[in-house]
Structures are given as structure tokens and as C-alpha cells.
C-alpha positions as CSV (number, residue, x, y, z in Angstrom):
1,M,42.6,-121.3,-157.8
2,E,43.9,-122.2,-154.3
3,I,47.1,-123.6,-155.7
4,L,47.5,-120.4,-157.9
5,A,47.0,-118.1,-154.8
6,E,49.5,-120.2,-152.8
7,Y,52.0,-120.1,-155.6
8,E,51.6,-116.3,-156.3
9,T,51.8,-115.4,-152.6
10,A,54.8,-117.6,-151.8
11,N,57.4,-115.2,-150.4
12,M,60.6,-117.1,-150.7
13,N,64.2,-115.8,-151.1
14,E,65.4,-118.7,-153.2
15,S,69.1,-119.1,-154.1
16,P,70.2,-117.9,-157.5
17,N,71.2,-121.5,-158.2
18,C,68.0,-123.0,-157.0
19,S,67.3,-126.3,-158.9
20,W,66.8,-129.9,-158.3
21,S,70.5,-130.6,-159.0
22,F,71.4,-127.8,-156.5
23,L,69.5,-129.7,-153.8
24,T,70.9,-133.1,-154.6
25,Q,74.5,-131.9,-154.9
26,N,74.2,-130.4,-151.4
27,G,73.0,-133.7,-150.0
28,L,69.4,-132.8,-149.2
29,D,67.4,-135.8,-148.3
30,E,63.9,-135.2,-149.8
31,E,62.4,-137.3,-147.0
32,Y,63.4,-134.4,-144.8
33,L,60.6,-132.2,-146.2
34,F,58.2,-134.3,-148.2
35,D,57.4,-137.4,-146.1
36,N,59.0,-140.0,-148.5
37,D,57.2,-138.6,-151.5
38,S,59.2,-138.0,-154.7
39,F,59.1,-135.2,-157.3
40,E,59.6,-137.8,-160.0
41,N,56.4,-139.8,-159.2
42,D,53.2,-138.2,-160.6
43,A,51.0,-140.2,-158.2
44,D,53.0,-139.0,-155.2
45,L,53.0,-135.5,-156.6
46,T,49.2,-135.5,-157.0
47,V,48.9,-136.5,-153.3
48,N,51.3,-133.9,-152.2
49,C,49.6,-131.2,-154.3
50,S,46.2,-131.9,-152.8
51,E,47.8,-131.3,-149.4
52,L,49.9,-128.3,-150.3
53,H,48.5,-126.3,-147.4
54,Q,50.8,-128.4,-145.2
55,F,53.7,-126.2,-146.3
56,G,52.5,-123.7,-143.7
57,V,54.0,-125.8,-140.9
58,I,57.5,-125.9,-142.6
59,N,59.5,-123.1,-141.1
60,C,62.5,-122.2,-143.2
61,S,65.0,-119.6,-142.0
62,H,66.1,-116.9,-144.4
63,T,69.6,-118.4,-144.6
64,D,68.4,-122.0,-145.1
65,Y,68.6,-122.0,-148.9
66,L,68.1,-125.8,-149.1
67,C,64.8,-125.6,-147.4
68,I,63.7,-122.5,-149.2
69,C,64.7,-123.9,-152.6
70,A,62.9,-127.2,-151.9
71,Q,59.7,-125.4,-151.0
72,E,59.9,-123.2,-154.1
73,L,60.6,-126.1,-156.5
74,Y,57.9,-128.2,-155.0
75,I,55.3,-125.5,-155.3
76,R,56.3,-124.9,-158.9
77,A,56.0,-128.6,-159.6
78,C,52.5,-128.8,-158.1
79,Y,51.4,-125.7,-159.8
80,A,52.7,-126.9,-163.2
81,F,51.2,-130.4,-162.7
82,L,47.7,-129.1,-161.7
83,K,47.6,-126.4,-164.4
84,S,48.3,-129.0,-167.1
85,N,45.7,-131.4,-165.7
86,P,42.6,-129.3,-165.0
87,E,39.3,-130.7,-163.8
88,Y,35.9,-130.2,-165.4
89,F,32.7,-129.6,-163.6
90,S,30.5,-132.6,-163.3
91,Y,27.3,-132.8,-165.4
92,I,25.1,-132.6,-162.3
93,Y,26.9,-129.4,-161.2
94,R,26.5,-127.9,-164.7
95,I,22.8,-128.6,-164.9
96,I,22.0,-127.4,-161.4
97,G,24.2,-124.3,-161.7
98,T,22.8,-123.4,-165.2
99,F,19.2,-123.8,-164.0
100,F,19.4,-121.6,-160.9
101,Q,21.8,-119.0,-162.4
102,G,19.5,-118.9,-165.5
103,I,16.4,-118.2,-163.3
104,I,18.2,-115.5,-161.4
105,F,19.4,-113.9,-164.6
106,V,16.0,-113.9,-166.4
107,I,13.9,-112.8,-163.5
108,G,16.4,-110.2,-162.4
109,V,16.9,-108.6,-165.8
110,I,13.2,-108.6,-166.7
111,G,12.1,-107.2,-163.3
112,N,14.7,-104.4,-163.3
113,V,14.0,-103.5,-166.9
114,M,10.3,-103.3,-166.2
115,V,10.9,-100.9,-163.3
116,V,12.8,-98.6,-165.6
117,I,10.2,-98.7,-168.3
118,V,7.2,-98.2,-166.0
119,V,8.8,-95.2,-164.3
120,A,9.9,-93.7,-167.6
121,K,6.4,-94.0,-169.3
122,N,4.3,-92.7,-166.4
123,R,4.9,-89.0,-165.6
124,N,3.0,-89.3,-162.4
125,M,5.7,-91.7,-161.1
126,S,8.4,-89.1,-161.5
127,T,9.3,-88.7,-157.9
128,P,12.6,-88.5,-156.0
129,T,12.2,-92.0,-154.6
130,N,11.6,-93.5,-158.0
131,C,14.7,-91.8,-159.4
132,Y,16.8,-93.7,-156.9
133,L,14.9,-96.9,-157.6
134,V,15.6,-96.6,-161.3
135,S,19.3,-96.0,-160.6
136,L,19.3,-99.1,-158.4
137,A,17.5,-101.1,-161.1
138,I,20.1,-100.1,-163.7
139,A,23.0,-101.0,-161.4
140,D,21.5,-104.4,-160.6
141,C,21.0,-105.1,-164.4
142,I,24.7,-104.2,-165.0
143,V,25.8,-106.7,-162.4
144,L,23.6,-109.5,-163.7
145,V,24.7,-109.0,-167.3
146,A,28.4,-108.7,-166.4
147,A,28.5,-111.7,-164.0
148,V,25.8,-114.3,-164.6
149,P,26.3,-115.3,-168.3
150,Q,30.1,-115.7,-167.8
151,E,29.5,-117.8,-164.7
152,I,27.2,-120.1,-166.7
153,V,29.6,-120.3,-169.6
154,S,32.5,-121.2,-167.2
155,Y,30.6,-124.4,-166.2
156,Y,31.3,-125.8,-169.7
157,L,34.9,-124.6,-170.1
158,I,38.1,-126.2,-169.1
159,G,39.6,-124.9,-165.8
160,N,39.9,-121.1,-165.8
161,Q,39.6,-120.7,-169.6
162,W,38.6,-117.2,-170.8
163,I,36.9,-116.8,-174.2
164,W,36.0,-113.1,-174.3
165,G,39.4,-111.7,-175.1
166,K,41.4,-108.9,-173.5
167,I,38.7,-106.2,-173.9
168,G,36.1,-108.5,-172.5
169,C,38.2,-109.2,-169.5
170,S,38.6,-105.5,-168.7
171,L,35.0,-104.6,-169.4
172,L,33.4,-107.4,-167.4
173,I,35.5,-106.8,-164.3
174,F,34.9,-103.1,-164.7
175,F,31.1,-103.4,-165.0
176,Q,30.8,-105.9,-162.2
177,N,32.5,-103.5,-159.8
178,L,30.6,-100.5,-161.2
179,G,27.2,-102.1,-160.7
180,I,28.0,-103.2,-157.2
181,N,29.4,-99.8,-156.1
182,A,26.7,-97.7,-157.9
183,S,24.0,-99.9,-156.2
184,S,25.5,-99.2,-152.8
185,L,25.7,-95.5,-153.4
186,S,22.1,-95.4,-154.8
187,L,20.8,-97.3,-151.7
188,T,22.6,-94.8,-149.5
189,A,21.1,-91.8,-151.4
190,F,17.6,-93.4,-151.2
191,T,18.0,-93.9,-147.4
192,I,18.9,-90.3,-146.9
193,E,16.0,-89.1,-149.0
194,R,13.6,-91.3,-147.0
195,Y,15.0,-89.9,-143.7
196,I,14.5,-86.3,-144.8
197,A,11.0,-87.0,-146.1
198,I,9.8,-88.7,-142.9
199,C,11.7,-86.9,-140.2
200,H,11.8,-83.4,-141.7
201,P,8.6,-83.2,-143.9
202,I,8.6,-79.4,-144.1
203,K,12.3,-79.3,-145.2
204,A,11.7,-82.1,-147.6
205,Q,9.4,-79.9,-149.7
206,T,12.4,-77.9,-150.8
207,V,15.2,-80.4,-150.5
208,C,13.6,-83.7,-151.9
209,T,12.7,-82.6,-155.4
210,V,12.9,-84.5,-158.6
211,E,15.5,-82.2,-160.1
212,R,17.7,-82.6,-157.1
213,A,17.3,-86.4,-157.1
214,K,18.4,-86.5,-160.8
215,K,21.5,-84.5,-160.0
216,I,22.4,-86.7,-157.0
217,T,21.8,-89.8,-159.2
218,F,24.1,-88.4,-161.9
219,F,26.7,-87.6,-159.2
220,V,26.5,-91.1,-157.8
221,W,27.2,-92.7,-161.2
222,F,30.0,-90.2,-161.9
223,I,31.7,-91.2,-158.7
224,A,31.2,-94.9,-159.3
225,I,32.6,-94.7,-162.8
226,C,35.7,-92.7,-161.8
227,Y,36.4,-95.0,-158.8
228,C,36.0,-98.2,-160.9
229,S,37.8,-97.0,-164.0
230,P,41.3,-98.3,-162.9
231,W,39.9,-101.9,-163.4
232,L,40.0,-101.2,-167.1
233,F,43.8,-101.3,-166.8
234,L,44.4,-103.7,-163.9
235,T,43.5,-106.9,-165.7
236,K,45.3,-109.0,-168.4
237,I,45.0,-112.2,-170.4
238,V,47.7,-114.8,-169.9
239,P,48.1,-118.2,-171.6
240,I,47.4,-121.4,-169.7
241,N,49.4,-124.6,-170.3
242,Y,46.5,-127.0,-170.3
243,D,47.1,-130.4,-171.9
244,V,44.6,-129.7,-174.8
245,S,45.0,-129.4,-178.5
246,Y,43.8,-125.7,-178.6
247,P,45.3,-122.6,-177.0
248,T,43.8,-121.5,-173.7
249,R,44.0,-118.2,-171.8
250,E,42.7,-116.9,-168.5
251,C,41.6,-113.4,-167.3
252,T,43.7,-112.5,-164.2
253,F,45.1,-109.5,-162.3
254,K,47.9,-107.5,-163.9
255,L,49.6,-106.9,-160.6
256,S,50.3,-109.1,-157.6
257,R,47.5,-109.7,-155.1
258,E,49.3,-107.7,-152.4
259,Q,49.3,-104.6,-154.5
260,Y,45.4,-104.7,-154.6
261,L,45.1,-104.9,-150.8
262,Y,44.5,-101.2,-150.1
263,Y,42.1,-100.9,-153.1
264,F,40.0,-103.8,-151.6
265,I,40.1,-102.3,-148.1
266,L,38.9,-99.0,-149.5
267,D,36.2,-100.8,-151.4
268,I,34.9,-102.4,-148.2
269,I,35.0,-99.2,-146.2
270,V,33.5,-96.8,-148.7
271,F,30.9,-99.0,-150.3
272,Y,29.9,-101.3,-147.4
273,V,30.9,-100.2,-143.9
274,I,30.0,-96.5,-144.2
275,P,26.7,-97.1,-146.0
276,L,25.8,-99.9,-143.5
277,I,26.5,-97.7,-140.5
278,L,24.7,-94.7,-142.0
279,S,21.7,-96.8,-142.9
280,C,21.4,-98.2,-139.4
281,I,21.5,-94.8,-137.9
282,L,19.0,-93.2,-140.2
283,Y,16.5,-96.1,-140.1
284,S,16.8,-96.1,-136.3
285,L,15.8,-92.4,-136.3
286,I,13.0,-93.0,-138.7
287,G,11.7,-95.9,-136.5
288,R,11.9,-93.6,-133.4
289,I,9.9,-90.9,-135.2
290,L,7.2,-93.3,-136.4
291,F,7.0,-95.0,-133.0
292,T,6.7,-91.7,-131.0
293,S,4.1,-90.3,-133.5
294,Q,2.0,-93.4,-133.2
295,V,2.2,-93.3,-129.4
296,S,1.1,-89.7,-129.3
297,K,-1.8,-90.5,-131.6
298,N,-3.0,-93.3,-129.4
299,I,-2.7,-91.1,-126.3
300,N,-4.8,-88.3,-127.9
301,S,-7.4,-90.8,-129.0
302,S,-7.7,-92.4,-125.5
303,S,-8.0,-89.0,-123.7
304,G,-10.9,-87.9,-125.9
305,N,-8.9,-85.2,-127.7
306,G,-9.5,-86.6,-131.1
307,P,-10.5,-84.4,-134.1
308,H,-14.3,-84.8,-133.5
309,D,-14.0,-83.8,-129.8
310,T,-11.9,-80.8,-130.8
311,K,-14.6,-79.7,-133.3
312,R,-17.3,-80.1,-130.7
313,N,-15.4,-78.1,-128.1
314,N,-14.8,-75.3,-130.6
315,S,-18.6,-75.3,-131.5
316,A,-19.5,-75.0,-127.9
317,R,-17.2,-72.1,-127.4
318,V,-18.7,-70.3,-130.4
319,Q,-22.2,-70.8,-129.3
320,G,-21.4,-69.6,-125.8
321,K,-20.0,-66.4,-127.2
322,L,-23.1,-65.8,-129.3
323,I,-25.4,-66.3,-126.3
324,N,-23.4,-63.8,-124.3
């Protein structure tokens, strides 16, 4: 994947006649760029490909077509060589990965499904808080189902091979992003509801209702679905030229990585930075309210103005009035 990213993001203005013959005809000594390693030697090529990051120190000017062409051809050669000779995961890695991923998947799915069932079957648990917890449980289930099984299967496939087809590629990427974003929005709504219930208890009686919580949950999922829907059209299946006897394909981006940059930045801001800042502020206010109320309670208790003392004082006043 590192070689693929390096190859896709290589920004080189190669000459229209860029080829190995173009380099040799112009008298380029390959030792100038490649430290005595040759394109024609697979062993040397493997060594160079494993150290492809060293290309970052080669500074080609925009007019130096020899240097630019040599870089482009070398990256292509490394890319083609590594793509046709993929590596498999070791047996130890497969066993350990399958074991821990399987535990996460089973416990996570069963636990979240039980939350939904328990809340649905007990009417007395129909509260605003539980509405958001159910939404969060569903979002977590979606992420687990969309991500973990594919991760386990990939341990036993060659390279980046994809076996779920074009529709599976679009749906799994869509549901992974949907679950993560819906989970973030559900947590944010839950935090706001807790803040209102604790810091404004009188207002919470009219604001924090079950019906309102259901509407907010529906709105959260509507926003998440609309926001993630482009992923249904931003992925594709491409063939991989692996040196195997059967056809192989991989699930990848339809556009270049640079074109997704603003989408990723918006993801981070809307579903991570803003919820994180908002949660920190609201929980700080909740903590301050709880702390000050506890301090006030302790002060009243130590000064003898507790409930029993208040009752005794009121009784003494009543008796004094009766005597008079």
C-alpha cells in the first residue's frame, strides 16, 4: 500500500517520449540516480523498491526531463514488480489476528444487540437517554459488521484481493463511514441531553422527552446517511496483475487521493473536533454543577441547617405562636 500511495501521488511532468530508450539515447548514466543498481536485475530492483522512500531526496527541476523520466520509470518498475509478487500474511499473524478480531466481533455484536432488545422489550426503559444509547448500539453494530469480517478474511487472501464485488465494495465503505459518523452524532446528542437534565432540571421536564429524543435520533441518522451517501459512488473495483492462475481485483478509490482531501478534513472537523470540544465544555459544566452542589450540601450539614434541624426550628416557632 505504501508503494501504491507513492506511485499514485507522484507528481511528475514526464516527457512525451519518456522511456528507457529515451534515457539511454540521451546518455543518462543510471548510476547517477540509482546507486549502481539496474532496472534489468530483479534482485537489485527488489532492494531499490524496499527503499523507494529515498526518492524524496532526489530533486528534479521541472525542465530536467532525464531526471523526471528516470524517476517515473523507476517507480513504475517497482510498482509493477511488487504488485506481481505480493506477500501473504504469516500463519502466526493470521491466527492472532483472527482470534482477537473474532472476540471483538462476537462480544461487540452480542452486547449491542442485547442493549437494543432489552430497551425495546421493557417499556419502563423508554427514556431519552436510552433512545440515544440504542442509536449508539446500532451504529456500533454497523461498524463491526462492515469492518471486522472483511478484516479477518483479508488475512487469508493474496495482497489486496477483494472478493465481495463492486456492490460489496461500495456498501462496506459506505456502512463503515455511516456507523462511525452516526456514533459520533449520537454521542453528541446524548451529551447535550445529559447536560440539560443535570444543569437545567426544570427545563429538562419539557425539553428532554422521549418523543423529542426519537425525533433527534431520526435526524441524526438522516444527516449521517446523507453525508455518507457519496461513498456509494466514490469507490470502484480494479484488476490486480498478481502472478496467480485466477483473476484478482481490489476495492479502491475512484478518484485520486488529493481529490478526497477536503472530504476527509470535513470529516475530522464535523465528526471529531466539534463533538470533542462540545463534550469537553458540557462535561466541565456538569462537573462544576455537581461539585458546587456537593459543597453546598456539606456546608449546610456542618452548620446544623440540615432537614431535621429545619423541622425542629419550624416546630418551635409554631409552638411559640400557640403559647402566645
